[in-house]
LUMDRENZA-910192 format. One record per residue (C-alpha): residue in three letters; x, y, z. Coordinates in steps of 0.05 Angstrom, whole numbers. Layout:
N
REC   type       xx       yy       zz
REC    Ala        X        Y        Z
...
end
This chain:
532
REC   type       xx       yy       zz
REC    Met     2851      -37     -756
REC    Asp     2783      -44     -770
REC    Pro     2747      -28     -689
REC    Tyr     2689      -71     -717
REC    Lys     2711     -128     -751
REC    His     2730     -159     -680
REC    Arg     2664     -154     -650
REC    Pro     2639     -197     -594
REC    Ser     2640     -267     -627
REC    Ser     2680     -330     -615
REC    Ala     2697     -329     -685
REC    Tyr     2747     -281     -665
REC    Asn     2780     -303     -594
REC    Ser     2852     -292     -588
REC    Pro     2900     -340     -572
REC    Phe     2904     -323     -496
REC    Phe     2862     -292     -448
REC    Thr     2846     -224     -439
REC    Thr     2798     -176     -400
REC    Asn     2728     -151     -433
REC    Ser     2769      -90     -453
REC    Gly     2825     -133     -488
REC    Ala     2880     -123     -442
REC    Pro     2927     -193     -434
REC    Val     2915     -230     -378
REC    Trp     2978     -264     -350
REC    Asn     2953     -300     -289
REC    Asn     2879     -329     -292
REC    Asn     2896     -372     -232
REC    Ser     2910     -330     -171
REC    Ser     2889     -269     -147
REC    Leu     2935     -204     -130
REC    Thr     2953     -201      -54
REC    Val     3006     -170       -9
REC    Gly     3057     -222        0
REC    Thr     3032     -299      -12
REC    Arg     2987     -300       43
REC    Gly     2967     -224       52
REC    Pro     2894     -194       34
REC    Ile     2868     -187      -38
REC    Leu     2882     -113      -65
REC    Leu     2823      -73     -101
REC    Glu     2858      -56     -150
REC    Asp     2866     -131     -176
REC    Tyr     2817     -104     -235
REC    His     2815     -177     -267
REC    Leu     2788     -213     -202
REC    Val     2734     -165     -201
REC    Glu     2708     -156     -272
REC    Lys     2711     -232     -269
REC    Leu     2674     -241     -199
REC    Ala     2620     -181     -233
REC    Asn     2609     -217     -293
REC    Phe     2591     -281     -250
REC    Asp     2547     -254     -202
REC    Arg     2510     -222     -262
REC    Glu     2508     -278     -307
REC    Arg     2430     -297     -288
REC    Ile     2379     -255     -323
REC    Pro     2304     -258     -301
REC    Glu     2266     -327     -311
REC    Arg     2212     -325     -352
REC    Val     2147     -316     -317
REC    Val     2119     -370     -360
REC    His     2158     -419     -407
REC    Ala     2218     -414     -367
REC    Arg     2239     -489     -389
REC    Gly     2252     -493     -455
REC    Ala     2299     -523     -514
REC    Ser     2308     -491     -580
REC    Ala     2331     -517     -656
REC    Lys     2341     -484     -718
REC    Gly     2318     -508     -780
REC    Phe     2270     -483     -846
REC    Phe     2199     -476     -862
REC    Glu     2177     -504     -942
REC    Val     2116     -487     -965
REC    Thr     2088     -545    -1003
REC    His     2014     -512    -1028
REC    Asp     1993     -451    -1060
REC    Ile     1958     -409    -1009
REC    Ser     1966     -343    -1049
REC    Gln     1893     -336    -1056
REC    Leu     1887     -325     -982
REC    Ser     1955     -289     -967
REC    Cys     1996     -243     -995
REC    Ala     2057     -259     -949
REC    Asp     2115     -267     -985
REC    Phe     2146     -331     -947
REC    Leu     2080     -362     -969
REC    Arg     2086     -333    -1039
REC    Ser     2089     -404    -1079
REC    Pro     2106     -475    -1066
REC    Gly     2187     -485    -1056
REC    Val     2200     -429    -1017
REC    Gln     2243     -434     -959
REC    Thr     2252     -395     -898
REC    Pro     2303     -403     -843
REC    Val     2272     -412     -776
REC    Ile     2283     -419     -700
REC    Val     2234     -465     -656
REC    Arg     2223     -463     -583
REC    Phe     2193     -519     -542
REC    Ser     2171     -508     -467
REC    Thr     2137     -523     -408
REC    Val     2090     -469     -384
REC    Ile     2082     -465     -311
REC    His     2144     -495     -284
REC    Glu     2208     -470     -270
REC    Arg     2276     -466     -311
REC    Gly     2303     -531     -279
REC    Ser     2242     -572     -273
REC    Pro     2230     -639     -297
REC    Glu     2204     -644     -368
REC    Thr     2158     -701     -351
REC    Leu     2106     -660     -310
REC    Arg     2036     -653     -327
REC    Asp     2032     -584     -359
REC    Pro     2017     -548     -426
REC    Arg     2083     -540     -479
REC    Gly     2101     -487     -512
REC    Phe     2109     -491     -588
REC    Ala     2134     -422     -616
REC    Val     2166     -418     -687
REC    Lys     2209     -346     -708
REC    Phe     2200     -343     -786
REC    Tyr     2262     -300     -815
REC    Thr     2225     -277     -874
REC    Arg     2244     -224     -930
REC    Glu     2192     -177     -900
REC    Gly     2212     -189     -822
REC    Asn     2203     -232     -774
REC    Phe     2136     -268     -761
REC    Asp     2137     -303     -695
REC    Leu     2079     -352     -689
REC    Val     2076     -366     -612
REC    Gly     2033     -426     -591
REC    Asn     2027     -491     -553
REC    Asn     2010     -560     -567
REC    Phe     1942     -556     -542
REC    Pro     1895     -515     -593
REC    Val     1855     -485     -543
REC    Phe     1869     -447     -475
REC    Phe     1846     -442     -401
REC    Ile     1815     -368     -406
REC    Arg     1791     -322     -461
REC    Asp     1807     -254     -437
REC    Gly     1876     -235     -426
REC    Met     1848     -193     -362
REC    Lys     1853     -259     -322
REC    Phe     1919     -278     -344
REC    Pro     1961     -260     -287
REC    Asp     1915     -287     -238
REC    Met     1905     -351     -281
REC    Val     1984     -361     -273
REC    His     1985     -342     -201
REC    Ala     1933     -403     -186
REC    Leu     1979     -447     -230
REC    Lys     2036     -429     -197
REC    Pro     2064     -451     -127
REC    Asn     2027     -423      -68
REC    Pro     2065     -363      -53
REC    Lys     2069     -381       21
REC    Ser     2099     -450       19
REC    His     2122     -451      -55
REC    Ile     2085     -514      -74
REC    Gln     2036     -523     -129
REC    Glu     1972     -542     -102
REC    Asn     1912     -575     -133
REC    Trp     1872     -536      -83
REC    Arg     1887     -468     -111
REC    Ile     1885     -489     -185
REC    Leu     1809     -519     -177
REC    Asp     1787     -464     -128
REC    Phe     1807     -406     -195
REC    Phe     1786     -443     -241
REC    Ser     1719     -460     -214
REC    His     1706     -397     -223
REC    His     1720     -406     -297
REC    Pro     1681     -458     -334
REC    Glu     1711     -438     -402
REC    Ser     1769     -474     -377
REC    Leu     1738     -544     -386
REC    Asn     1751     -550     -455
REC    Met     1832     -539     -435
REC    Phe     1827     -589     -387
REC    Ser     1800     -642     -431
REC    Phe     1867     -632     -465
REC    Leu     1908     -628     -400
REC    Phe     1881     -682     -363
REC    Asp     1877     -728     -427
REC    Asp     1942     -773     -437
REC    Leu     1958     -711     -488
REC    Gly     1977     -678     -416
REC    Val     2059     -706     -412
REC    Pro     2078     -714     -486
REC    Gln     2137     -764     -501
REC    Asp     2184     -715     -520
REC    Tyr     2175     -648     -563
REC    Arg     2186     -688     -632
REC    His     2125     -729     -620
REC    Met     2082     -673     -595
REC    Glu     2032     -635     -639
REC    Gly     2032     -549     -641
REC    Ser     1978     -505     -654
REC    Gly     1981     -423     -659
REC    Val     1922     -423     -610
REC    Asn     1899     -356     -617
REC    Thr     1858     -336     -684
REC    Tyr     1900     -289     -732
REC    Thr     1878     -262     -807
REC    Leu     1905     -277     -869
REC    Ile     1894     -219     -922
REC    Asn     1909     -237     -992
REC    Lys     1929     -184    -1047
REC    Ala     1860     -158    -1058
REC    Gly     1846     -141     -984
REC    Lys     1810     -201     -971
REC    Ala     1809     -225     -898
REC    His     1795     -294     -870
REC    Tyr     1808     -323     -800
REC    Val     1851     -371     -789
REC    Lys     1878     -418     -739
REC    Phe     1949     -455     -746
REC    His     1963     -527     -735
REC    Trp     2028     -565     -731
REC    Lys     2029     -642     -746
REC    Pro     2087     -680     -726
REC    Thr     2109     -734     -781
REC    Cys     2131     -781     -734
REC    Gly     2059     -787     -699
REC    Val     2033     -761     -632
REC    Lys     2071     -802     -566
REC    Cys     2056     -786     -491
REC    Leu     2074     -817     -422
REC    Leu     2029     -849     -378
REC    Glu     2045     -844     -306
REC    Asp     2082     -897     -292
REC    Glu     2128     -877     -348
REC    Cys     2135     -800     -325
REC    Ile     2163     -829     -265
REC    Lys     2213     -876     -298
REC    Val     2235     -826     -347
REC    Gly     2234     -774     -307
REC    Gly     2271     -808     -255
REC    Ala     2330     -829     -299
REC    Asn     2340     -760     -332
REC    His     2300     -692     -317
REC    Ser     2316     -668     -385
REC    His     2293     -724     -426
REC    Ala     2254     -682     -483
REC    Thr     2314     -633     -485
REC    Lys     2369     -695     -498
REC    Asp     2324     -722     -542
REC    Leu     2311     -659     -594
REC    Tyr     2386     -649     -586
REC    Asp     2408     -721     -602
REC    Ser     2359     -735     -656
REC    Ile     2389     -676     -701
REC    Met     2457     -694     -682
REC    Ala     2440     -764     -715
REC    Gly     2406     -734     -777
REC    Asn     2342     -752     -755
REC    Tyr     2308     -685     -768
REC    Pro     2244     -674     -732
REC    Glu     2194     -655     -782
REC    Trp     2123     -620     -779
REC    Lys     2072     -609     -826
REC    Leu     2031     -538     -825
REC    Phe     1961     -543     -838
REC    Ile     1910     -482     -821
REC    Gln     1835     -472     -815
REC    Thr     1802     -407     -845
REC    Ile     1732     -375     -834
REC    Asp     1708     -320     -879
REC    Pro     1689     -264     -821
REC    Asp     1622     -256     -859
REC    His     1601     -323     -838
REC    Glu     1619     -322     -769
REC    Asp     1547     -323     -748
REC    Arg     1539     -391     -769
REC    Phe     1575     -427     -717
REC    Asp     1550     -450     -644
REC    Phe     1614     -413     -619
REC    Asp     1653     -353     -635
REC    Pro     1710     -359     -677
REC    Leu     1745     -309     -632
REC    Asp     1738     -351     -571
REC    Val     1807     -381     -559
REC    Thr     1783     -432     -511
REC    Lys     1745     -471     -573
REC    Thr     1770     -515     -629
REC    Trp     1742     -505     -697
REC    Pro     1705     -568     -720
REC    Glu     1744     -601     -771
REC    Asp     1686     -641     -802
REC    Ile     1659     -571     -820
REC    Leu     1729     -527     -827
REC    Pro     1772     -575     -856
REC    Leu     1847     -576     -847
REC    Gln     1888     -546     -913
REC    Pro     1958     -562     -910
REC    Val     2010     -508     -919
REC    Gly     2078     -524     -918
REC    Arg     2131     -568     -874
REC    Leu     2177     -549     -821
REC    Val     2244     -579     -816
REC    Leu     2295     -575     -758
REC    Asn     2356     -600     -773
REC    Lys     2414     -555     -742
REC    Asn     2422     -549     -659
REC    Ile     2438     -482     -629
REC    Asp     2503     -466     -618
REC    Asn     2494     -438     -557
REC    Phe     2440     -449     -504
REC    Phe     2439     -380     -473
REC    Ala     2449     -340     -530
REC    Glu     2399     -377     -578
REC    Asn     2344     -405     -528
REC    Glu     2348     -362     -458
REC    Gln     2357     -296     -496
REC    Leu     2310     -317     -553
REC    Ala     2245     -279     -548
REC    Phe     2183     -284     -580
REC    Cys     2118     -239     -587
REC    Pro     2052     -252     -622
REC    Ala     2059     -172     -645
REC    Leu     2111     -196     -697
REC    Val     2073     -203     -759
REC    Val     2089     -198     -835
REC    Pro     2046     -159     -894
REC    Gly     1990     -216     -903
REC    Val     1979     -231     -833
REC    Tyr     1950     -201     -787
REC    Tyr     1911     -198     -712
REC    Ser     1843     -215     -703
REC    Asp     1802     -185     -644
REC    Asp     1806     -247     -603
REC    Lys     1810     -215     -538
REC    Leu     1874     -261     -511
REC    Leu     1916     -244     -572
REC    Gln     1899     -169     -567
REC    Thr     1930     -170     -489
REC    Arg     1987     -223     -515
REC    Ile     2007     -167     -569
REC    Phe     2030     -123     -511
REC    Ser     2045     -169     -456
REC    Tyr     2107     -203     -492
REC    Ala     2142     -147     -514
REC    Asp     2128     -117     -447
REC    Thr     2158     -174     -410
REC    Gln     2221     -185     -459
REC    Arg     2235     -113     -449
REC    His     2243     -130     -375
REC    Arg     2277     -192     -381
REC    Leu     2324     -173     -438
REC    Gly     2321      -92     -441
REC    Pro     2291      -48     -483
REC    Asn     2337      -65     -552
REC    Tyr     2325     -145     -545
REC    Leu     2314     -142     -619
REC    Gln     2379     -123     -624
REC    Leu     2409     -195     -608
REC    Pro     2425     -234     -666
REC    Val     2374     -292     -651
REC    Asn     2321     -246     -649
REC    Ala     2342     -197     -703
REC    Pro     2314     -197     -769
REC    Lys     2352     -234     -828
REC    Cys     2325     -176     -879
REC    Ala     2349     -105     -886
REC    His     2312      -62     -838
REC    His     2312       15     -820
REC    Asn     2288       53     -764
REC    Asn     2305      112     -720
REC    His     2295       86     -652
REC    His     2353      114     -615
REC    Glu     2406       91     -561
REC    Gly     2375       61     -498
REC    Leu     2405       11     -456
REC    Met     2449      -41     -489
REC    Asn     2440      -12     -557
REC    Phe     2497      -37     -590
REC    Met     2480      -23     -667
REC    His     2536       14     -705
REC    Arg     2500       83     -736
REC    Asp     2533      136     -772
REC    Glu     2480      179     -794
REC    Glu     2465      248     -777
REC    Val     2393      249     -796
REC    Asn     2352      211     -740
REC    Tyr     2285      231     -753
REC    Phe     2232      227     -808
REC    Pro     2207      258     -850
REC    Ser     2273      292     -879
REC    Arg     2291      320     -948
REC    Leu     2366      305     -934
REC    Thr     2359      233     -940
REC    Pro     2334      180     -986
REC    Val     2290      139     -934
REC    Arg     2214      128     -949
REC    His     2154       94     -936
REC    Ala     2147       21     -960
REC    Glu     2094        2    -1003
REC    Pro     2024       -6     -972
REC    His     2003      -78     -960
REC    Pro     1933      -91     -942
REC    Ile     1902      -94     -873
REC    Pro     1835     -118     -855
REC    Ser     1786      -67     -858
REC    Asn     1728      -85     -814
REC    Ile     1687      -25     -785
REC    Cys     1676      -39     -708
REC    Thr     1622       -4     -672
REC    Gly     1601       -2     -607
REC    Lys     1598       24     -536
REC    Arg     1655       25     -486
REC    Glu     1636      -38     -443
REC    Lys     1668      -92     -398
REC    Ser     1639     -158     -414
REC    Ile     1635     -234     -436
REC    Ile     1627     -262     -508
REC    Ala     1550     -268     -526
REC    Lys     1569     -347     -548
REC    Glu     1601     -383     -488
REC    Asn     1577     -449     -494
REC    Asn     1630     -482     -450
REC    Phe     1605     -547     -442
REC    Lys     1593     -578     -514
REC    Gln     1664     -588     -537
REC    Pro     1695     -618     -468
REC    Gly     1639     -666     -469
REC    Glu     1648     -688     -545
REC    Arg     1721     -696     -537
REC    Tyr     1718     -736     -472
REC    Arg     1663     -786     -508
REC    Ser     1706     -796     -558
REC    Phe     1756     -828     -516
REC    Ala     1763     -906     -513
REC    Pro     1741     -924     -449
REC    Asp     1808     -946     -418
REC    Arg     1827     -874     -437
REC    Gln     1764     -842     -402
REC    Ala     1790     -881     -335
REC    Arg     1855     -848     -338
REC    Tyr     1825     -779     -350
REC    Val     1770     -789     -291
REC    Asn     1830     -825     -243
REC    Arg     1867     -753     -258
REC    Trp     1811     -712     -239
REC    Val     1799     -758     -176
REC    Glu     1869     -741     -153
REC    Ala     1861     -671     -167
REC    Leu     1797     -668     -123
REC    Ser     1826     -714      -66
REC    Asp     1866     -657      -44
REC    Pro     1845     -650       31
REC    Arg     1844     -570       17
REC    Val     1791     -582      -39
REC    Thr     1722     -554       -3
REC    His     1655     -588      -10
REC    Glu     1629     -529      -46
REC    Ile     1691     -524     -100
REC    Arg     1680     -605     -104
REC    Ser     1607     -595     -117
REC    Ile     1623     -537     -175
REC    Trp     1666     -582     -209
REC    Ile     1617     -645     -208
REC    Ser     1563     -598     -232
REC    Tyr     1604     -576     -290
REC    Trp     1618     -646     -319
REC    Ser     1549     -661     -310
REC    Gln     1534     -602     -350
REC    Val     1574     -630     -402
REC    Arg     1555     -691     -386
REC    Phe     1613     -723     -362
REC    Val     1571     -770     -317
REC    Leu     1617     -831     -338
REC    Leu     1660     -821     -272
REC    Asp     1688     -890     -272
REC    Ser     1719     -910     -198
REC    Leu     1717     -845     -176
REC    Leu     1740     -848     -105
REC    Leu     1726     -920     -107
REC    Thr     1758     -962      -50
REC    Asp     1756    -1035      -31
REC    Phe     1722    -1026       34
REC    Leu     1656    -1018       21
REC    Ser     1609    -1010      -37
REC    Leu     1537     -999      -40
REC    Pro     1513     -990     -114
REC    Phe     1443     -976     -125
REC    Leu     1405     -960     -187
REC    Cys     1388     -889     -208
REC    Lys     1344     -864     -268
REC    Ser     1364     -811     -315
REC    Val     1311     -765     -293
REC    Leu     1347     -747     -238
REC    Gly     1386     -700     -286
REC    Pro     1446     -665     -278
REC    Ser     1431     -616     -226
REC    Ser     1411     -679     -177
REC    Phe     1473     -713     -186
REC    Ala     1510     -641     -162
REC    Asn     1467     -640     -104
REC    Leu     1478     -711      -88
REC    Phe     1545     -707      -87
REC    Tyr     1549     -644      -49
REC    Ala     1500     -680        5
REC    Leu     1558     -734       15
REC    Pro     1595     -732       78
REC    Leu     1675     -716       61
REC    Trp     1688     -789       86
REC    Phe     1654     -816       28
REC    Lys     1667     -830      -43
REC    Leu     1632     -828     -105
REC    Glu     1622     -877     -168
REC    Ile     1576     -854     -223
REC    Asn     1564     -903     -284
REC    Cys     1526     -894     -344
REC    Gln     1497     -951     -381
REC    Glu     1456     -931     -433
REC    Asn     1392     -893     -397
REC    Asp     1416     -914     -329
REC    Phe     1466     -883     -276
REC    Ile     1492     -936     -226
REC    Leu     1523     -896     -165
REC    Thr     1572     -931     -121
REC    Leu     1582     -905      -47
REC    Gly     1649     -926      -11
REC    Val     1681     -914       50
REC    Leu     1742     -858       47
end
C-alpha cells in the first residue's frame, strides 16, 4: 500500500466512518458508558478525538478583512507590456494564469453584514510559472495613512471601543483629526462608493505603488487598477437597510450564485506608470499611498482581463486559510519605497504565521503551482514529504543551483537615519477636486454622512472645529444642510473675504446646541443657523 496515495482529501473517503488515524468507527451516535445510564469512560478515544477536533475548529480571525468570500478563475493578458515588465505571466497577449480572488470588508468582524460602510478588500493571487504573485489591494485607490507606523493605531480607532465593543464615530474622528492625509480616503469612504452593491460591481486597486522592471533592467513605478465590465453600482442608506436586513451575506451569495449560473464576473486590468526619473514633475509624491495619480496626465493602460468562473470547493480551506502577502512578487514585478508597502511586506506574512502557522504556504490554496525547492525545514504542521539527505546549501553532492538572475531596481539610496514625513504632503487638493466633481445630489449625500458622524455627542467641540477647518482648506464650503432643522433658521450673507480660518473660528464659537449650514453661491457664502 502506498502510504502517500491516500493523503488527507475527500477524494479518498472510505465508505465508512473512521477516526483520524483511520480506525473504523462502528458507532458514531453514542458515548462509551458503564451500562446504559452509567458515567462516560475516558477510554472512549473516539469521543475525545471528536470533541477535541470540534473545540479547535476555529482559527484566529483576521485582524482586518475578516469577512470575505473567494472565487477562482484566470487572468488573461490582452495587451503587450513586455517593454515595461519581464514577468513571465505578462509575456504576451493570450497568456492565461490561474488565480484565486478574495473580496472582503476591512474593519468589521467575520459575521458582520456586508452592507456596512467600510472599504472592501480586493486581493488576487496569481499562480504563475515563476511562483505566486499576490496583488493585495482594496476597492479604493488610496488609503487613510501613508506610514505603516500608524497602522495599528488606525485599526484600533476604527475597531469597536475596547470597553463597550461598539464602533463609535468619536473615536474615529478623534484619531483622524490628527491625520489630514486621510481626507482623500474619506472622500471615497463617505461617498456613495462606500457601500458597493456587491463584489461584482466593484472596482479594485493595488493601492500601493509597485515597480515594473523590463529585461534591460529599466524600472517604472506602477499602479494597478481593476475595472468591472458590468459597471460600478452602490447601495444608498435605505437600500443598505433593506438588503442587509434581508440577507447579511448578500454579496457572498451574489458572487456564488452568479458563478453557478454561468454569469462569470469579469474585470479589466489597467496600469498607470511613472518613470522614476520624472517623479519630481508632480505636485504629489508618487510613493504617497494617500494620493491618486491623475488619469489626464498618467492615462490608464490596458493589460488584461480577470474572469472568475469557478466557486471554491470548501469555504474554510480556500477562504479562511487563503493567505495573501504583498511580499510575494515574481521577476519583473518589485516593490517601491512606498512606506506603507514596506511595512505591509513584513506584517502580512507575520500575521499569517500567527493565524495559520509557520508553514502556511504549504496549504494547497497558498502553495505555488510551479515546481519549487528550498531547505526550509520541519516546524509546526509541516506536512511536506521530503526524502533528501542534504538539507543545506551549497553542496557538491546535489545538483541544486541558483536560479538565473533577474533584474531588480538598482536605484542608489542616500540619506541619514531619520523619522520624518514626506516633503510633498499636499493633503487638501485631491479630496477637494474629487468632491467638486460630484453632482449636487451626490454632494448632499456626502455631506449628510459627515453630519451624522460629527453629530456623535462625544465628538468634542475642538474635534468638530478641526474637521471644519480641514474641509475649509480643501474648499468643501458647500456644507449643504449641515445640522439644519425646521425649528429655526437665520440666514445671513457673509462675503468670501472671511476666508477658511474665519469659518473654522465661527463654527468653533457656536454653542453646541446650534447647527450651522454653509452654502457656496459663486463668490458668496450663505450661512444658516438652526437650533439643535
